[in-house]
FILUM-903025 format. One record per residue (C-alpha): residue number from 1; residue in three letters; chain; x, y, z. Coordinates in pm, whole numbers, plus 50000, padded with zeros to 5 digits. Layout:
BEGIN
- NUM;ALA;A;X;Y;Z
...
This chain:
BEGIN
- 1;MET;A;82001;56209;56573
- 2;ARG;A;81904;56467;56837
- 3;THR;A;81784;56707;56567
- 4;LEU;A;81569;56435;56407
- 5;PHE;A;81424;56347;56751
- 6;ALA;A;81351;56717;56826
- 7;ILE;A;81179;56767;56488
- 8;THR;A;80973;56448;56534
- 9;LEU;A;80869;56558;56884
- 10;LEU;A;80776;56905;56757
- 11;VAL;A;80564;56767;56470
- 12;PHE;A;80393;56519;56705
- 13;THR;A;80316;56792;56961
- 14;ALA;A;80183;57031;56696
- 15;SER;A;79959;56762;56543
- 16;ALA;A;79830;56659;56887
- 17;GLN;A;79742;57021;56965
- 18;ALA;A;79583;57068;56623
- 19;SER;A;79366;56758;56667
- 20;TRP;A;79255;56879;57011
- 21;LEU;A;79146;57212;56860
- 22;GLU;A;78972;57056;56560
- 23;GLY;A;78608;57166;56544
- 24;LYS;A;78647;57425;56821
- 25;MET;A;78554;57784;56744
- 26;MET;A;78651;58130;56853
- 27;GLY;A;78489;58456;56762
- 28;VAL;A;78467;58827;56811
- 29;HIS;A;78170;59060;56773
- 30;PHE;A;78098;59432;56779
- 31;GLY;A;77767;59605;56812
- 32;GLN;A;77544;59840;56999
- 33;VAL;A;77335;59776;57309
- 34;SER;A;77056;59971;57470
- 35;TYR;A;77007;60001;57842
- 36;ASP;A;76663;59943;58001
- 37;THR;A;76659;60033;58369
- 38;ASP;A;76304;59925;58465
- 39;GLY;A;76225;60271;58599
- 40;LEU;A;76544;60318;58801
- 41;TYR;A;76656;60633;58618
- 42;ASP;A;76321;60775;58501
- 43;ASP;A;76396;61111;58666
- 44;TYR;A;76736;61147;58497
- 45;ARG;A;76857;61203;58144
- 46;PHE;A;77116;60964;58001
- 47;ASP;A;77230;60813;57672
- 48;ASP;A;77068;60471;57670
- 49;ARG;A;77268;60334;57372
- 50;THR;A;77637;60251;57364
- 51;SER;A;77892;60040;57177
- 52;SER;A;77970;59688;57290
- 53;TRP;A;78211;59412;57194
- 54;GLY;A;78286;59058;57298
- 55;LEU;A;78502;58749;57259
- 56;TYR;A;78395;58387;57283
- 57;GLY;A;78515;58032;57247
- 58;ALA;A;78295;57736;57159
- 59;ALA;A;78319;57359;57153
- 60;PRO;A;78076;57130;56968
- 61;VAL;A;77884;56877;57175
- 62;THR;A;77661;56736;56899
- 63;ASP;A;77581;56832;56539
- 64;TRP;A;77324;57083;56667
- 65;LEU;A;77465;57195;57005
- 66;ASP;A;77777;57392;57106
- 67;LEU;A;77890;57506;57449
- 68;GLU;A;78024;57863;57455
- 69;VAL;A;78210;58086;57699
- 70;HIS;A;78158;58460;57642
- 71;TYR;A;78324;58777;57767
- 72;ASN;A;78116;59084;57683
- 73;TYR;A;78193;59448;57738
- 74;LEU;A;77842;59588;57756
- 75;GLY;A;77926;59955;57741
- 76;SER;A;77917;60251;57975
- 77;TYR;A;77628;60482;58051
- 78;GLU;A;77666;60834;58183
- 79;ILE;A;77372;60961;58388
- 80;LYS;A;77308;61334;58348
- 81;ASP;A;77094;61582;58543
- 82;SER;A;77105;61370;58858
- 83;VAL;A;77165;61461;59221
- 84;PHE;A;77526;61359;59159
- 85;HIS;A;77764;61587;58971
- 86;TYR;A;77893;61286;58771
- 87;TRP;A;77765;60929;58749
- 88;LYS;A;77884;60660;58508
- 89;ASP;A;77798;60288;58496
- 90;ARG;A;78017;60037;58308
- 91;PHE;A;77914;59672;58256
- 92;HIS;A;78116;59355;58185
- 93;SER;A;77984;58999;58176
- 94;LEU;A;78125;58648;58168
- 95;THR;A;77871;58383;58067
- 96;THR;A;77846;58019;57965
- 97;THR;A;77581;57943;57705
- 98;ALA;A;77440;57655;57505
- 99;ARG;A;77407;57741;57136
- 100;PHE;A;77147;57541;56941
- 101;HIS;A;77195;57562;56563
- 102;THR;A;77072;57417;56237
- 103;HIS;A;77176;57462;55872
- 104;LEU;A;76939;57623;55625
- 105;THR;A;77185;57559;55339
- 106;PRO;A;77549;57443;55345
- 107;GLN;A;77658;57808;55388
- 108;TRP;A;77374;57953;55601
- 109;SER;A;77270;57854;55952
- 110;ILE;A;77049;57994;56227
- 111;TYR;A;77101;57959;56600
- 112;ALA;A;76966;58042;56943
- 113;ARG;A;77157;58055;57270
- 114;ALA;A;77069;58050;57637
- 115;GLY;A;77294;58058;57939
- 116;PHE;A;77395;58233;58254
- 117;GLY;A;77697;58386;58420
- 118;VAL;A;77806;58690;58616
- 119;VAL;A;77792;59062;58547
- 120;LEU;A;78020;59326;58696
- 121;LEU;A;77895;59682;58739
- 122;ASP;A;78174;59936;58776
- 123;GLN;A;78027;60264;58897
- 124;LYS;A;78201;60599;58923
- 125;ALA;A;78036;60906;59077
- 126;ILE;A;78126;61253;59199
- 127;ILE;A;77868;61362;59452
- 128;TRP;A;77917;61738;59412
- 129;GLU;A;78118;61961;59185
- 130;GLY;A;78477;61969;59304
- 131;GLY;A;78421;61665;59526
- 132;SER;A;78628;61349;59526
- 133;ARG;A;78535;61055;59306
- 134;LEU;A;78345;60763;59455
- 135;ASP;A;78427;60429;59288
- 136;THR;A;78216;60122;59360
- 137;ALA;A;78176;59780;59203
- 138;SER;A;77906;59519;59240
- 139;GLY;A;77823;59193;59073
- 140;GLY;A;77530;58966;59013
- 141;GLY;A;77388;58687;58805
- 142;ASP;A;77344;58741;58430
- 143;ILE;A;77090;58560;58213
- 144;HIS;A;77225;58561;57854
- 145;LEU;A;76984;58491;57566
- 146;GLY;A;77032;58536;57193
- 147;ALA;A;76947;58438;56838
- 148;GLY;A;77133;58483;56513
- 149;LEU;A;77230;58399;56159
- 150;ALA;A;77570;58279;56032
- 151;TRP;A;77711;58280;55679
- 152;GLN;A;77998;58032;55628
- 153;PHE;A;78181;58209;55343
- 154;HIS;A;78499;58002;55385
- 155;SER;A;78564;57654;55525
- 156;LYS;A;78710;57812;55842
- 157;LEU;A;78539;58153;55857
- 158;ALA;A;78181;58269;55912
- 159;LEU;A;78019;58609;55946
- 160;THR;A;77755;58632;56218
- 161;LEU;A;77469;58868;56292
- 162;ASP;A;77290;58820;56620
- 163;TYR;A;77068;58972;56884
- 164;GLN;A;77179;58940;57247
- 165;LEU;A;76992;59004;57570
- 166;HIS;A;77156;59029;57913
- 167;SER;A;76926;59057;58213
- 168;PHE;A;77028;59085;58577
- 169;LEU;A;76923;59231;58912
- 170;MET;A;77094;59540;59047
- 171;GLU;A;77078;59637;59412
- 172;SER;A;76985;59989;59510
- 173;GLY;A;76957;60147;59853
- 174;TYR;A;76582;60090;59870
- 175;SER;A;76503;59798;59638
- 176;ASP;A;76632;59573;59363
- 177;TYR;A;76585;59670;58998
- 178;LEU;A;76583;59452;58689
- 179;GLN;A;76843;59574;58440
- 180;THR;A;76838;59472;58074
- 181;LEU;A;77105;59532;57811
- 182;SER;A;77015;59423;57460
- 183;GLY;A;77125;59485;57103
- 184;PHE;A;77254;59360;56772
- 185;ASN;A;77610;59245;56699
- 186;ALA;A;77806;59165;56385
- 187;GLY;A;78097;58928;56418
- 188;LEU;A;78353;58693;56273
- 189;ARG;A;78390;58328;56379
- 190;TYR;A;78688;58102;56311
- 191;THR;A;78664;57721;56322
- 192;PHE;A;78982;57524;56386
């Protein structure tokens, strides 16, 4: 009797969790972003492209609107030929977006997203050769915009290709600078 009760409870719990997840989505994407500094590093040489990746979860609100939560690793940029011996910026963001979508065919859909969140800048510098490392971190608001195309090749799986733009203000010793990280991503989305 106890075994039957335990199995019944387990099946009920699993089905309740499955129904709660129904229609929700999770995804992963990989891509490349470029770094626009609005004149901040014009006097220095640096690689302005880097790899990025991200994870997200989404919940449908209507047939044409989903709410998403994104974590994005937006790459690291090493500044060369500066007054510092070594200078590297690394960016992470956590955003909440609204994704507006419509189907072109049963398998193909297009979408646009807009949202906001926070960005973390992790900066590492060595002021002179042989000097000790200076580690700083700062944060700010992140405006997250994007547009893309999805191909639903399976009832639960879709391939995505999208363009993302992250824009935020960064404080400097003398003024604030607008920073923009943008690029294309390819990803995989799973629908529960």
